[in-house]
C-alpha positions, 0 to 999 in steps of 0.5 A: 794354461790349465786347459792345456795341462788337462789336454796333455794329461788326456792325450798322454794317458790315452796314448799310454793306454792304447800303446802299452797298457791295453794289451796287458790289461784287457785280457784279465781286467776288462770292465775294471778301472785303471788310473794312469799317471801320465808323466811316469807311466805308472798305473793302478787297477781297481774294481771300482773307480774309487779303488783305482783312484785311491791306489793311485793317490796313495802312491803318487800324492798330488798328481793328476790321473787319466782314468779309463775303464779297461776295454772301454773308450771312457771311464763313464758314459751318460745316456740322454733319455728323451720323451715323446 
């Protein structure tokens, strides 16, 4: 059940970002973070991941959030370095 709930959170969060928030946020907040509460559509922008999450948790305690970096496909990315 939890996996399905998390999948719904991600799909709703992505949909809200792509259909409504992207056009509003990218011009002035590129590179910042947005925490989206998918059920209400409320969102909170912060210069850091922690800042966006703190604002979101203060206003929506106990909720889960979809977090993304404005102008990116994900909040964080990891690169694997290989040595030869």
